[in-house]
C-alpha positions in Angstrom: -144.8 113.1 92.8 -145.1 109.4 93.3 -143.5 108.8 89.8 -140.7 111.2 90.7 -140.0 109.4 93.9 -139.8 106.0 92.1 -137.7 107.2 89.1 -135.5 109.7 90.8 -134.9 107.6 93.8 -133.9 104.3 92.1 -130.8 105.2 90.1 -129.5 107.8 92.5 -129.8 105.5 95.5 -128.1 102.7 93.5 -125.2 105.0 92.5 -124.8 106.2 96.1 -124.7 102.7 97.5 -122.3 101.4 94.8 -119.6 103.9 95.8 -120.4 103.5 99.5 -119.7 99.8 99.6 -116.5 100.3 97.6 -115.3 103.0 100.0 -116.2 100.8 102.9 -114.2 97.9 101.6 -111.1 100.2 101.4 -111.6 101.5 104.9 -111.9 98.7 107.4 -111.8 101.1 110.4 -115.0 102.7 109.2 -116.6 99.4 108.4 -115.9 98.3 112.0 -117.6 101.4 113.3 -120.6 100.9 111.0 -120.9 97.2 112.0 -120.7 98.2 115.7 -123.7 100.5 115.2 -125.6 97.9 113.3 -125.2 95.3 116.0 -126.4 97.7 118.7 -129.8 97.7 117.0 -132.4 95.0 116.5 -132.2 92.5 113.6 -135.0 94.3 111.8 -134.5 97.9 113.0 -137.7 100.0 113.4 -138.0 103.7 112.3 -136.5 105.2 115.5 -133.5 102.8 115.5 -132.8 103.7 111.9 -133.0 107.4 112.7 -130.4 106.8 115.5 -127.8 105.3 113.1 -125.8 108.5 113.0 -122.4 106.9 112.1 -123.9 105.2 109.1 -125.7 108.5 108.2 -122.4 110.3 108.4 -120.6 107.6 106.3 -123.3 107.9 103.6 -122.9 111.7 103.6 -119.1 111.3 103.3 -119.4 108.8 100.5 -121.8 111.1 98.6 -119.4 114.0 99.1 -116.8 112.2 97.1 -119.2 110.5 94.7 -122.5 112.5 94.6 -125.3 110.5 92.9 -125.9 113.5 90.6 -122.5 114.9 89.8 -123.7 118.2 88.3 -126.9 120.1 87.7 -128.1 123.1 85.6 -130.6 125.8 86.4 -132.1 128.5 84.2 -132.3 132.0 85.6 -136.0 133.0 85.7 -135.0 136.7 86.1 -131.9 138.9 86.0 -129.9 138.3 89.1 -126.5 138.9 90.7 -124.6 136.1 92.4 -122.9 136.7 95.9 -119.5 137.2 94.2 -120.9 140.0 92.0 -121.4 137.9 88.8 -124.3 139.2 86.8 -126.7 136.5 85.6 -129.2 137.6 82.9 -132.7 136.1 82.6 -132.6 132.8 80.6 -128.9 132.1 81.4 -128.1 128.5 82.1 -126.0 128.1 85.3 -124.3 124.8 86.0 -123.0 123.8 89.5 -120.5 120.9 89.8 -121.4 118.9 92.9 -118.5 116.4 92.3 -115.9 119.2 92.2 -117.4 121.0 95.2 -117.1 117.9 97.3 -113.4 117.8 96.6 -112.5 121.5 97.2 -109.8 122.0 99.8 -111.2 125.5 100.5 -114.5 123.8 101.7 -113.3 120.5 103.2 -109.7 121.1 104.3 -106.4 119.5 103.4 -107.8 116.0 104.2 -110.6 116.3 101.6 -109.4 113.2 99.8 -109.9 111.0 102.9 -113.0 109.0 103.5 -113.7 110.3 107.0 -117.2 110.1 108.4 -116.0 111.8 111.6 -116.0 115.2 109.7 -119.8 115.0 110.0 -119.8 114.0 113.7 -119.1 115.3 117.2 -118.6 113.2 120.3 -121.1 113.9 123.2 -120.2 113.6 126.9 -122.2 110.4 126.9 -119.7 108.9 124.4 -122.3 108.8 121.7 -122.0 110.4 118.3 -124.0 113.4 117.3 -124.5 114.2 113.6 -123.5 117.7 112.5 -124.8 118.5 109.0 -123.5 121.1 106.5 -125.7 123.7 104.9 -127.2 122.5 101.6 -125.4 125.2 99.6 -122.0 124.0 100.8 -123.2 120.4 100.2 -125.7 120.5 97.4 -126.0 116.7 96.9 -129.7 117.0 97.4 -129.9 120.4 95.8 -130.7 123.5 98.0 -133.3 126.1 98.7 -136.9 125.7 97.7 -136.0 122.9 95.2 -134.3 120.7 97.7 -134.9 117.0 97.0 -138.4 115.8 98.2 -137.1 112.3 98.8 -134.0 113.2 100.8 -135.2 111.8 104.2 -136.7 108.7 102.5 -133.5 108.1 100.6 -131.5 108.1 103.8 -134.0 105.7 105.5 -133.8 103.3 102.6 -130.0 103.4 102.4 -129.5 103.0 106.1 -131.9 100.0 106.3 -130.3 98.4 103.3 -126.7 98.9 104.6 -127.8 97.5 108.0 -129.6 94.5 106.5 -126.7 93.5 104.2 -123.7 94.1 106.6 -125.4 92.4 109.6 -125.3 89.1 107.6 -122.7 89.6 104.9 -119.3 91.0 104.0 -119.1 92.8 100.6 -115.7 92.1 99.0 -114.7 93.7 95.7 -114.0 91.0 93.1 -111.5 93.1 91.1 -107.9 92.3 90.4 -105.5 93.4 93.1 -104.6 97.1 92.7 -107.4 97.8 90.2 -109.4 100.9 91.0 -112.9 101.4 89.6 -113.2 104.0 86.9 -115.6 106.8 87.7 -117.6 108.5 85.0 -120.3 111.1 85.1 -123.5 110.5 83.3 -126.9 111.5 84.7 -125.7 109.8 87.8 -122.2 109.0 89.1 -121.5 105.6 87.7 -118.8 103.0 88.1 -117.7 101.8 84.7 -118.6 98.2 84.2 -120.5 98.0 87.4 -119.1 96.9 90.8 -118.3 93.1 90.8 -118.3 91.8 94.4 -118.2 88.6 96.4 -120.9 88.3 99.1 -119.5 86.4 102.0 -121.5 85.3 105.0 -120.3 87.2 108.0 -118.9 85.2 110.8 -119.6 86.9 114.2 -117.2 86.3 117.0 -119.1 86.2 120.3 
């Protein structure tokens, strides 16, 4: 299990954060909200503070909706079965589900599916604070679903939120691509950005 945590968590978390920082650079409104939440917490946030970073949590979910770390997965039917739509699946049949495509389906996410919109995961409370509203894991199978749901899901969110907070509190991540150039997505075992993600790391200047 420990080996699985280390191997499965490294490449997937890396893929998730690569696309997250790119999407954030294209959406300054979201970056402003993310930074606001970071600055409300201590410089080295403890466990409870990280758990309360609901806007960052929603932003990561939204990023992984568009660019899931594992773009597709395949299962083998252990026994004869029938899918909810009536499709008969015989024992030994390989069934592939396409997480990348599901995250971009208008029937699931609405007409604005192409927008990077963390608010689709949030509701505003009377106190003015955000409350995270998750989707069921069969609608959003980024971490798989059912009895085989990812063991490291909560740890992955904790790691990513701490890392995002640690970087953005001190630095601005600026894509170092030619103007108008969009990164090229390709699906391997993980959702990769062809050629990597060249960036400039600029020290953040805070206006008090």
